[in-house]
C-alpha positions in Angstrom: -10.0 -9.5 67.6 -9.6 -7.7 64.2 -10.6 -9.6 61.2 -10.2 -8.2 57.8 -13.5 -9.3 55.9 -14.0 -8.0 52.2 -16.9 -8.4 50.7 -16.9 -10.5 47.5 -20.6 -11.1 46.4 -23.9 -11.1 47.2 -26.9 -13.2 46.0 -30.2 -11.5 47.1 -32.6 -14.4 46.3 -30.5 -16.7 48.8 -29.2 -14.2 51.1 -26.1 -15.8 50.7 -22.8 -13.3 51.1 -19.3 -14.3 50.5 -16.5 -12.9 52.3 -12.8 -13.6 52.7 -11.7 -15.2 55.8 -8.6 -14.2 57.0 -5.9 -16.8 58.6 -6.9 -14.9 61.9 -10.7 -16.7 61.6 -9.4 -19.9 60.8 -6.0 -20.0 63.1 -3.4 -22.5 61.7 -5.9 -24.3 59.3 -3.2 -24.9 57.0 -1.7 -27.8 59.5 -5.2 -29.1 60.0 -5.6 -32.8 59.7 -9.1 -34.1 61.1 -11.9 -31.6 60.7 -15.9 -32.1 62.0 -18.5 -29.5 61.0 -22.1 -29.3 61.9 -24.3 -27.2 59.8 -27.4 -26.0 61.0 -30.1 -23.7 59.7 -28.5 -20.8 61.4 -24.9 -21.2 62.4 -22.1 -23.6 61.1 -19.8 -24.8 63.7 -16.4 -26.2 62.4 -13.9 -28.2 64.9 -10.5 -29.3 63.7 -7.1 -30.5 64.8 -3.9 -28.8 64.5 -0.6 -27.3 65.6 1.8 -24.3 65.6 5.2 -23.6 66.8 6.0 -21.7 69.7 9.6 -20.9 71.7 10.2 -21.9 75.0 13.5 -22.4 77.1 15.7 -25.1 77.7 18.0 -25.0 80.4 21.2 -27.1 80.4 24.0 -27.3 83.1 27.1 -24.4 82.8 29.9 -26.5 84.1 32.7 -24.5 82.3 31.1 -21.0 82.8 31.8 -19.8 86.4 29.7 -16.6 85.6 26.6 -18.7 85.2 25.2 -21.3 87.1 23.3 -22.6 84.2 22.5 -21.6 80.4 19.2 -21.2 78.8 18.6 -21.6 75.2 15.7 -20.9 72.8 14.0 -23.7 71.3 11.1 -24.5 69.4 8.3 -26.7 70.2 5.3 -27.9 68.4 2.0 -27.4 70.4 -1.2 -29.3 69.2 -4.3 -27.6 69.3 -7.9 -28.0 68.9 -9.7 -25.2 67.2 -13.6 -24.4 66.9 -15.1 -21.7 64.8 -18.8 -20.7 64.6 -20.5 -18.4 61.8 -23.6 -18.0 60.1 -24.5 -20.3 57.4 -24.8 -17.6 54.8 -21.0 -17.5 54.8 -20.5 -21.2 54.4 -19.6 -21.0 50.8 -16.8 -18.8 51.2 -15.5 -20.8 54.5 -15.8 -24.1 52.3 -13.4 -21.7 49.7 -11.1 -20.8 52.3 -10.7 -24.2 53.4 -10.2 -25.8 50.0 -7.2 -23.0 49.3 -5.6 -23.9 52.9 -6.4 -27.5 53.5 -2.6 -28.9 53.1 -2.7 -32.6 51.5 0.3 -33.3 52.5 0.2 -32.6 56.0 -1.0 -36.4 56.8 -2.4 -39.5 54.7 -5.4 -39.2 52.9 -6.9 -41.4 54.9 -6.6 -39.0 58.1 -7.8 -36.1 55.9 -11.5 -36.8 56.5 -14.5 -34.7 57.5 -17.5 -35.7 59.5 -20.4 -33.6 59.3 -23.8 -33.6 61.5 -26.7 -31.3 61.7 -29.4 -31.0 59.5 -27.2 -29.1 56.6 -24.8 -32.0 56.5 -27.4 -33.3 53.8 -27.6 -30.1 51.8 -24.1 -29.2 51.8 -22.5 -32.6 51.3 -22.0 -32.4 47.4 -20.7 -28.8 48.0 -18.2 -30.2 50.2 -17.1 -33.1 48.3 -16.7 -31.2 45.2 -14.8 -28.5 46.4 -12.6 -30.5 48.9 -12.3 -33.6 47.1 -12.8 -35.4 50.2 -16.0 -37.7 51.2 -18.1 -36.4 53.9 -19.4 -39.0 56.2 -23.0 -38.1 57.7 -22.9 -38.6 61.6 -25.6 -38.7 64.1 -26.5 -35.8 65.5 -27.5 -37.0 68.8 -24.8 -38.8 69.6 -22.3 -36.1 68.2 -24.0 -33.7 70.9 -23.4 -36.5 73.7 -19.6 -36.7 72.5 -19.2 -33.0 72.3 -20.9 -32.4 76.1 -18.7 -35.2 77.7 -15.4 -33.8 76.4 -16.2 -30.1 77.3 -17.0 -31.1 80.8 -14.0 -33.1 81.0 -11.6 -30.3 79.4 -12.8 -26.9 80.4 -13.3 -26.2 84.2 -14.9 -22.8 83.4 -17.7 -24.6 81.2 -20.7 -24.6 83.3 -22.7 -22.1 84.7 -26.5 -21.2 85.7 -27.8 -17.8 85.5 -28.7 -15.5 88.8 -32.9 -15.0 88.5 -33.1 -11.5 89.9 -30.1 -9.8 87.9 -29.5 -12.3 85.0 -25.7 -12.8 85.7 -23.7 -15.7 84.9 -22.9 -18.0 88.1 -19.9 -20.3 86.9 -20.2 -23.5 88.8 -17.1 -26.2 89.3 -17.2 -29.5 87.6 -16.0 -32.5 89.5 -14.1 -33.7 85.9 -13.9 -37.7 87.1 -17.6 -37.3 88.2 -19.5 -36.2 85.4 -22.0 -38.8 85.1 -25.1 -39.2 85.0 -26.8 -36.3 83.8 -29.8 -34.9 81.4 -29.0 -33.0 78.3 -31.8 -31.1 77.5 -31.7 -29.8 73.7 -34.3 -27.5 72.7 -34.1 -26.8 68.8 -36.8 -26.9 66.5 -38.3 -29.5 69.2 -36.7 -31.2 72.7 -34.9 -34.2 73.2 -34.3 -35.1 76.7 -31.1 -37.5 76.5 -30.2 -39.5 79.6 -26.3 -40.2 79.7 -24.7 -42.7 81.8 -21.5 -43.1 80.3 -19.5 -42.1 77.1 -21.0 -45.5 75.7 -24.4 -45.9 77.5 -26.6 -43.1 76.5 -30.4 -42.7 75.0 -33.5 -40.3 74.5 -35.8 -40.8 77.1 -38.1 -38.4 75.6 -39.0 -34.9 74.7 -41.8 -32.6 73.3 -43.2 -31.2 70.4 -43.5 -27.9 71.8 -39.8 -26.1 71.4 -37.9 -23.4 69.4 -39.7 -24.0 66.1 -42.8 -23.5 68.1 -42.3 -20.1 69.3 -40.9 -18.8 65.9 -43.9 -20.4 64.0 -46.4 -18.5 66.6 -44.5 -15.5 66.6 -44.6 -15.3 63.0 -48.1 -15.4 62.8 -48.9 -13.4 65.6 -46.1 -10.3 65.4 -44.5 -8.5 62.3 -41.2 -10.3 63.3 -39.2 -11.7 60.2 -37.0 -14.2 61.8 -36.3 -16.0 65.1 -33.9 -12.9 66.3 -36.5 -10.4 66.1 -39.1 -12.5 68.1 -36.5 -12.7 70.7 -35.7 -9.2 70.7 -39.8 -8.7 71.0 -39.9 -10.7 73.9 -37.2 -8.8 75.7 -39.3 -6.0 76.0 -42.8 -7.3 76.6 -45.1 -8.0 80.0 -46.4 -11.2 79.8 -48.9 -10.2 82.7 -50.6 -8.0 80.2 -51.8 -11.3 78.2 -51.2 -14.4 81.1 -54.1 -15.0 83.6 -52.3 -14.9 86.7 -53.6 -16.7 90.3 -54.8 -13.4 91.7 -56.9 -12.6 88.5 -59.0 -15.8 89.3 -58.9 -15.5 93.0 -58.4 -11.8 93.5 -55.2 -13.0 95.8 -52.9 -15.7 96.2 -54.2 -19.4 96.6 -52.5 -20.0 100.0 -54.0 -23.8 100.7 -52.0 -24.9 97.8 -49.2 -22.6 98.4 -50.1 -20.6 94.8 -48.6 -17.0 94.7 -50.7 -14.4 93.3 -48.0 -13.4 90.6 -48.1 -17.1 89.5 -49.1 -18.0 86.0 -52.5 -19.7 85.8 -53.0 -19.9 82.4 -50.5 -18.8 79.4 -52.5 -16.2 77.1 -55.2 -16.6 79.3 -56.5 -13.0 79.2 -56.1 -13.2 75.2 -59.3 -15.5 75.5 -62.7 -14.3 73.2 -66.1 -15.4 73.7 -69.2 -15.4 71.5 -70.1 -12.0 73.3 -67.3 -9.9 72.7 -68.3 -7.4 70.5 -65.1 -6.7 68.4 -64.2 -8.1 65.3 -61.0 -10.7 65.4 -58.9 -7.9 64.3 -60.0 -5.5 66.5 -59.7 -7.7 69.4 -56.1 -8.6 68.5 -55.1 -5.1 68.7 -55.9 -4.9 72.5 -52.6 -7.0 73.1 -49.2 -5.9 72.0 -47.1 -8.2 69.9 -44.2 -8.1 72.3 -46.1 -9.2 75.3 -47.6 -12.1 73.0 -44.3 -13.4 72.7 -42.8 -13.3 76.0 -45.7 -15.0 77.0 -45.1 -17.6 74.6 -41.5 -18.1 75.4 -42.5 -18.2 79.2 -45.0 -20.8 78.3 -42.3 -22.9 76.6 -39.7 -23.1 79.3 -41.9 -23.9 82.0 -43.2 -26.5 79.8 -39.5 -27.6 79.1 -38.5 -27.5 82.5 -41.4 -29.2 83.8 -40.7 -31.9 81.4 -37.0 -32.1 82.1 -37.8 -32.3 85.9 -40.2 -35.1 85.8 -37.4 -37.1 83.6 -35.0 -36.2 86.1 -37.0 -37.2 89.0 -38.1 -40.7 87.5 -34.6 -41.4 86.6 -32.5 -40.1 90.0 -30.6 -37.4 88.1 -29.9 -34.1 89.8 -27.6 -32.6 87.0 -29.6 -31.2 84.0 -27.6 -29.5 81.3 -29.6 -27.4 78.6 -28.5 -26.6 75.2 -29.7 -25.9 71.6 -30.1 -22.7 69.5 -33.5 -21.6 71.7 -31.2 -21.0 74.2 -27.7 -19.7 72.6 -26.9 -16.5 74.0 -30.7 -15.9 75.5 -30.6 -14.7 79.0 -34.1 -14.7 79.1 -34.6 -18.1 77.6 -32.3 -18.8 80.7 -33.7 -16.8 83.1 -37.1 -18.6 83.1 -35.6 -22.4 82.5 -33.9 -21.4 85.7 -37.1 -20.8 87.4 -38.9 -23.5 86.3 -36.6 -26.1 87.1 -36.2 -24.7 90.4 -40.1 -24.2 90.8 -40.9 -27.7 89.7 -38.0 -29.4 91.9 -38.7 -27.4 95.1 -35.5 -25.9 94.8 -33.9 -29.3 95.0 -32.3 -28.8 91.3 -30.3 -26.6 89.5 -30.4 -25.7 85.7 -27.1 -25.5 83.8 -25.9 -24.1 80.9 -22.5 -24.7 78.6 -20.6 -21.9 77.8 -19.7 -23.4 74.6 -22.9 -25.7 73.9 -23.3 -24.1 70.2 -20.2 -26.0 69.6 -21.2 -29.8 70.9 -22.4 -31.3 67.4 -18.8 -30.2 65.7 -16.9 -31.4 68.4 -18.6 -34.7 68.5 -18.2 -35.1 64.9 -14.6 -33.9 65.0 -14.0 -36.7 67.7 -15.4 -39.2 65.5 -12.6 -38.3 63.2 -9.7 -39.0 65.7 -11.2 -42.4 67.4 -7.9 -43.9 66.7 -6.5 -41.0 69.0 -6.8 -41.8 73.0 -8.2 -38.3 74.2 -8.5 -39.8 77.5 -4.7 -39.6 77.7 -4.5 -35.9 76.9 -5.6 -32.8 78.8 -6.5 -29.4 77.8 -6.2 -25.7 78.2 -8.2 -23.1 76.9 -6.3 -20.4 75.1 -7.9 -17.1 76.2 -5.4 -15.4 73.5 -7.0 -17.2 70.9 -10.7 -17.4 71.9 -13.4 -15.3 71.3 -15.3 -13.4 74.1 -18.5 -15.2 75.2 -21.0 -12.7 74.2 -23.7 -11.9 76.5 -26.4 -11.3 74.1 -27.7 -13.0 70.5 -26.6 -10.0 68.5 -24.5 -10.1 65.8 -21.3 -8.3 65.1 -21.0 -8.1 61.3 -17.7 -6.7 61.0 -16.6 -9.7 63.1 -19.2 -12.4 62.6 -16.9 -15.0 63.7 -16.5 -16.8 67.2 -13.2 -18.7 68.2 -12.6 -21.2 70.7 -9.3 -22.8 71.1 -7.9 -25.7 73.2 -4.2 -26.3 73.5 -3.0 -29.7 74.8 -1.0 -29.7 78.0 1.9 -31.8 78.3 0.4 -34.3 80.7 -2.7 -35.6 81.5 -3.7 -33.8 84.6 -5.8 -35.6 87.3 -7.0 -33.7 90.9 -4.7 -33.9 94.0 -5.6 -37.4 95.5 -5.6 -35.8 99.3 -7.9 -32.7 97.9 -11.5 -32.8 99.4 -12.4 -32.5 95.6 -15.9 -32.7 96.1 -16.4 -29.1 97.5 -13.2 -27.6 95.7 -13.3 -24.1 94.2 -9.6 -23.2 93.5 -10.0 -19.3 93.9 -10.7 -17.3 96.6 -12.6 -14.3 95.2 -14.9 -14.9 92.3 -14.7 -11.5 90.6 -17.8 -12.0 88.1 -19.7 -11.7 91.4 -17.6 -9.2 93.4 -17.9 -5.8 91.4 -15.3 -3.9 94.0 -12.7 -6.9 93.5 -13.1 -6.9 89.9 -12.7 -3.4 89.4 -9.5 -3.2 91.5 -8.0 -6.3 90.0 -8.9 -5.1 86.5 -7.5 -1.7 86.9 -4.1 -3.2 88.6 -3.8 -5.6 85.8 -4.2 -2.6 83.4 -1.8 -0.5 85.1 0.9 -2.8 85.2 1.2 -3.5 81.3 4.0 -1.5 80.4 5.8 -3.0 83.0 5.2 -6.2 81.2 5.7 -4.8 77.8 9.0 -3.3 78.8 10.3 -6.7 80.4 9.1 -8.4 77.2 11.6 -6.4 75.4 14.3 -6.5 78.0 14.0 -10.5 78.0 15.4 -10.4 74.4 19.3 -10.1 73.8 18.9 -7.3 71.5 16.6 -4.9 73.2 16.6 -2.1 70.4 15.5 -4.5 68.1 12.4 -3.0 66.0 10.5 -6.2 65.4 10.9 -7.2 69.2 9.9 -3.8 70.6 6.9 -3.8 67.9 6.0 -7.3 69.2 5.6 -6.3 72.7 3.5 -3.3 71.7 1.3 -5.9 70.1 1.3 -8.0 73.1 0.3 -5.1 75.1 -2.5 -3.9 72.6 -3.8 -7.7 72.5 -3.8 -7.7 76.3 -5.7 -4.5 76.8 -8.5 -5.4 74.4 -9.0 -8.5 76.1 -9.4 -6.7 79.5 -11.5 -4.1 77.7 -13.7 -7.2 77.0 -13.6 -8.3 80.7 -14.6 -4.7 81.9 -17.9 -5.0 79.4 -18.8 -8.6 80.0 -16.7 -10.2 83.0 -17.9 -14.0 82.3 -16.2 -13.2 78.9 -14.0 -16.3 79.6 -16.0 -18.4 82.3 -15.6 -17.2 85.8 -13.4 -14.1 86.4 -10.7 -14.8 88.9 -7.1 -13.3 89.6 -6.0 -16.5 88.2 -7.5 -16.4 84.8 -6.5 -12.8 84.7 -2.7 -13.9 85.3 -3.2 -16.6 82.9 -4.4 -14.6 80.2 -1.4 -12.4 80.4 0.5 -15.3 80.0 -1.3 -16.3 77.0 -0.9 -13.0 75.5 3.0 -13.0 75.9 2.9 -16.3 74.3 1.1 -15.2 71.3 3.8 -12.9 70.4 6.5 -15.8 71.1 7.5 -14.1 74.6 8.3 -16.5 77.2 9.9 -17.0 80.4 10.5 -13.2 80.7 12.0 -13.0 84.1 15.1 -15.6 83.1 18.0 -13.4 83.5 16.7 -12.2 86.7 16.0 -15.6 88.0 19.4 -16.9 87.1 21.1 -14.1 88.8 19.4 -14.4 92.1 19.8 -18.1 91.7 23.2 -17.5 91.5 23.4 -15.0 94.1 21.2 -17.5 96.5 23.6 -20.3 96.1 26.7 -18.3 97.0 24.7 -17.5 100.2 23.2 -20.3 101.2 26.0 -21.8 102.9 26.4 -19.3 105.2 22.2 -19.3 106.3 22.7 -23.1 106.6 25.7 -22.7 109.4 23.8 -20.0 111.0 20.5 -22.2 111.6 22.7 -25.4 112.4 24.4 -23.0 115.2 21.1 -22.6 116.9 20.8 -25.2 119.2 17.3 -24.6 121.0 14.8 -26.4 118.7 11.8 -23.9 118.8 14.3 -21.1 118.4 15.8 -23.0 115.2 12.5 -23.8 113.7 11.1 -20.0 114.2 14.2 -18.9 112.1 13.7 -21.6 109.4 9.6 -20.4 109.2 10.9 -16.9 109.4 13.2 -17.5 106.3 10.4 -19.3 104.3 8.5 -16.2 105.2 11.1 -13.8 104.1 12.2 -15.5 100.8 8.5 -15.2 99.6 8.8 -11.4 99.5 11.2 -12.0 96.5 7.9 -11.6 94.0 8.3 -9.5 90.9 4.5 -10.1 90.3 4.2 -7.8 93.4 4.3 -3.8 92.6 5.4 -3.1 96.4 8.2 -5.5 96.0 9.5 -3.7 92.7 9.3 -0.5 94.6 11.4 -1.4 97.6 13.8 -3.5 95.3 14.6 -0.5 93.2 15.0 1.8 96.7 17.5 -0.9 97.3 15.7 -2.0 100.6 15.7 -5.5 99.9 19.4 -6.4 98.3 20.1 -8.3 101.4 18.0 -11.2 102.6 18.7 -9.8 106.3 16.4 -6.8 104.9 13.6 -9.1 103.6 13.8 -10.7 107.4 13.2 -8.1 108.6 10.5 -6.6 106.5 7.6 -9.4 107.4 5.7 -9.4 110.4 7.1 -12.2 112.7 4.0 -12.4 115.2 3.0 -15.4 113.2 4.7 -17.6 115.9 2.2 -16.4 118.5 -1.0 -18.3 117.2 -2.0 -21.6 118.6 -2.1 -23.0 115.1 1.9 -22.5 114.6 2.4 -24.2 118.0 0.8 -26.9 117.2 2.4 -27.4 113.9 5.8 -27.1 115.8 4.8 -29.8 118.1 3.7 -32.0 115.7 7.2 -31.8 113.9 9.1 -32.1 117.1 7.2 -35.5 117.8 7.9 -36.7 114.4 4.3 -37.1 113.1 5.4 -36.3 109.6 7.0 -38.8 107.0 6.2 -37.3 103.7 6.0 -33.6 103.2 4.9 -32.1 99.6 5.7 -28.5 99.0 4.4 -26.7 96.1 7.2 -24.1 95.9 6.8 -20.5 94.8 9.6 -18.3 93.2 13.0 -18.5 91.9 16.2 -17.2 93.6 16.3 -16.1 97.0 12.7 -17.5 97.7 13.5 -21.2 96.8 17.3 -21.3 98.0 17.5 -19.1 101.0 14.0 -19.6 102.1 12.7 -23.1 101.3 15.9 -25.0 101.1 16.8 -24.8 104.4 13.4 -25.9 105.6 13.9 -28.8 103.4 17.2 -29.6 104.8 16.1 -29.6 108.4 13.5 -32.0 107.5 15.8 -34.3 105.9 18.1 -34.5 108.6 15.9 -37.3 109.8 16.5 -39.8 107.3 13.2 -41.3 107.8 11.3 -38.3 106.3 10.9 -37.9 102.5 10.4 -34.4 101.0 8.6 -33.8 97.4 9.0 -30.8 95.9 6.5 -29.4 93.2 7.5 -26.7 90.4 5.5 -25.3 87.8 6.3 -27.3 84.5 5.9 -23.7 82.5 7.4 -20.0 83.1 5.1 -17.8 85.0 6.6 -14.3 86.1 9.8 -15.2 88.2 8.2 -18.6 89.7 10.7 -21.3 89.6 10.1 -24.1 86.9 10.8 -28.0 87.0 14.0 -27.4 84.7 15.4 -24.5 87.2 14.6 -26.5 90.1 16.2 -29.7 89.0 19.4 -27.7 88.0 19.6 -25.4 91.5 19.2 -28.4 93.4 22.2 -30.4 91.9 24.3 -26.9 92.5 23.0 -27.2 96.2 23.8 -30.6 96.4 27.1 -29.4 96.5 26.7 -27.3 99.3 24.9 -29.4 101.6 25.6 -33.2 102.3 22.3 -33.6 103.4 20.8 -32.5 100.1 23.4 -34.8 98.0 22.6 -37.7 100.3 18.8 -37.2 99.9 18.9 -36.5 96.5 21.7 -38.7 95.0 21.3 -41.9 97.3 18.3 -42.1 99.7 15.9 -40.5 97.3 14.4 -38.9 100.2 14.2 -35.5 98.1 12.1 -35.9 95.0 11.4 -33.3 92.4 8.1 -33.4 90.4 6.6 -30.5 87.9 3.0 -29.7 89.2 1.5 -29.6 85.5 1.0 -26.0 85.9 1.9 -22.6 83.8 0.4 -20.0 86.4 1.4 -18.3 89.5 -1.6 -19.9 90.6 -2.4 -23.5 91.1 -5.6 -25.3 90.3 -5.1 -28.8 92.5 -8.1 -30.3 90.6 -5.6 -30.6 87.6 -2.1 -31.5 88.7 0.3 -33.8 86.8 -1.1 -37.4 87.1 2.6 -38.7 87.9 2.7 -36.5 90.9 -0.5 -37.6 92.0 0.5 -40.7 92.0 3.7 -39.8 94.1 1.7 -38.5 96.3 -0.4 -41.7 96.8 2.3 -43.9 96.4 5.0 -41.9 99.1 1.7 -41.3 101.8 2.0 -37.6 101.7 0.8 -36.6 105.2 1.7 -32.6 105.0 1.1 -30.6 102.0 2.7 -27.4 102.1 1.6 -24.2 99.7 3.6 -21.5 99.7 3.1 -17.8 98.1 -0.1 -15.7 97.2 -0.7 -17.1 94.2 -1.1 -20.8 95.4 -1.7 -20.3 99.0 -4.3 -17.0 98.9 -5.5 -16.4 95.5 -6.2 -19.9 95.1 -6.5 -22.8 98.0 -7.2 -20.2 100.5 -10.1 -22.6 101.4 -9.0 -25.9 100.2 -9.5 -28.6 102.8 -7.3 -31.8 102.4 -7.3 -35.2 103.6 -3.9 -34.7 105.6 -2.2 -31.7 107.8 -1.4 -28.5 105.3 0.2 -25.4 105.7 -0.8 -22.4 103.8 1.8 -19.7 103.9 2.5 -16.4 102.3 3.7 -12.6 102.6 1.0 -10.6 101.5 2.8 -7.8 99.2 -0.7 -6.2 98.0 -2.4 -3.1 100.3 -5.7 -3.8 98.8 -5.8 -7.6 99.7 -4.4 -7.2 103.3 -7.2 -4.9 104.0 -9.9 -7.7 102.7 -8.0 -10.2 104.7 -9.6 -8.1 107.7 -12.7 -9.2 106.5 -11.9 -12.7 104.9 -9.8 -14.4 107.8 -11.2 -16.4 110.2 -7.8 -17.5 111.9 -6.0 -15.9 114.8 -4.3 -12.5 114.8 -6.2 -11.0 112.3 -4.7 -7.4 113.3 -1.2 -8.5 111.4 -2.9 -7.5 108.2 -2.3 -3.8 108.7 -0.3 -3.4 105.4 3.4 -2.2 106.0 2.7 -1.3 109.8 6.1 0.0 110.8 7.7 -0.8 107.0 6.8 -4.4 107.5 4.7 -7.2 105.5 1.7 -8.7 106.8 2.3 -12.8 106.6 -0.4 -15.4 106.3 0.5 -18.7 108.0 -2.5 -21.1 108.2 -1.8 -24.4 109.5 -4.6 -26.8 109.4 -4.6 -30.3 111.1 -6.8 -33.0 109.4 -9.4 -34.9 111.3 -11.1 -37.8 110.0 
């Protein structure tokens, strides 16, 4: 993020610096109506609600236009946002001045224009806030704000929780069961330590703590070293070796103490080698010179971490809690503190507990204070997603960047409340197949892959506008490209910048960057044209299948078509290349382009047998692409199911556009057109209501089944869905490949990526792995993974 910062004044005595805060730092602050602020000794965190306008597509029927099956118009919509900023306290005067200039008094009533403050600095700066902003400042309890903020993050930010690998200090992100976040312990390490037991939003208490915390390290570090501040103490500890001052088990026994399982490298006494007796000859000053400052502070840091971790483990054991979250300034971006807290929890709990951290732990107090201003808003009815384009990358160290001293974090409101799929085994659910933060080979491949295709999307953004030669459009497309490449560069340096790095998050990041510059549904024209062509061919395709009298032959052709349709994926470079050569102009070419040996597996035979014996009464199908995929691939399959009037079909499409994926608005219009072609569809959609359409709540080519539209989740339960079908690489491979359901499931996709096909030879555990030889005899390999549920 590029911010133009101009120093206005500098007071050497107070070390207070004033800078000009740009609109980029306080994004959409002119629309802010509720503000929460957490003022600490070192950092200020501000949370506020706001909104911005973005462009989106509105679809309508084109009854009078024979050249188009539907119309697409540009409309504006308002997106509610939650914005969070973090910066050093020395910039607070300028921040308040900026807030004064930009807080719009006409946005809402004065009653809603309120500020809730927490943190020690809320007392110090209360009068300044009142004087500058003319708004009364209500001081909020720090502990209740921390807990309120923590609960909010656990519910709404899927990539919030992580632990740290003790050996390589890499972050390891943990899935959150958003419906089951309680109970947990929040161990806040500030000047001292507070251990908070949280059982619900209303039921929490401080069950203990310790006087040995961050200020202990700061105080002892100041006494024993030349460090001028806390950051310098941490820097010293990073380079120290505590074994030079700590007494180890081997220093006492000469080896490990096997009787009690004490390893020889275990610390027996912190600073134990720094003891001095009456018989030591040197003076105190001479004796102290024997020990390096960095070794001393590292020993103290480890001592504090082990003390806190033991206390936390004991409280967790007493109260029967196994989720331990750590926060506070002592931990903030300090991997060394995390490392030894992790080791301590593992040791004291005998590896039964894990030490968990929050990616945005620095914002807990501000979020909690903000939520106190919004008690009239029922946040339980909303879901939010992290806007990667408007958020700063998570820093790997405590080092500050003076050219850009602001961290930003933005959440955008979803259109629906999102919940987990009721048939999902959500206790063990991890959406993504590969964690790119762990898999270096895969990470390098996919980052390079997305970087290489960025020009394709830049051109597509320009092409999506009516006037492709418009200079402002070309400029915006270039800005999108630059923004996305900057984010990819950050991810190359720090893969965990936005949480767990996956193919899904890279796809979402690209969509967020396009939306930042008002590019939306950039393949809309291509989708509309392909939908028109598909509808023109649908009648012939249905008739061809209908003429097949043999049950097995007919269903084989249906599934061949189902897979062949999935070839038409504008996000796959191999499809684009074949399309340019004219190899996929006809659907028959797509049918010939796939490896159809999938039907030779036992799993396929079992699925056909269950279909033949009418095992399924309601099928929920998550569709993928517009055009041939939907119309010539999915709809014939749907028609065949619906010929049995006892079967219901739920078709689920994306709520928002992504690449050439079909959106819910498009799906409705296409189905209405298709009803004029197929009497089976017409009967099921308009009369018996055996064909039901839902938006899934997603805006991605991938699918997180722990976050689907609540109305869809209710329909899955009420209609007793007994078969879930996931179509496409995004929904069935990059995500949900290992998903388990409490019903039968089919995951199918055409593998249109050579590298991924090679990877499947290692990853696939089902039959016919030989089919993953990419474009063998010019054929795409396919995945056809049927899994029968056994209770």
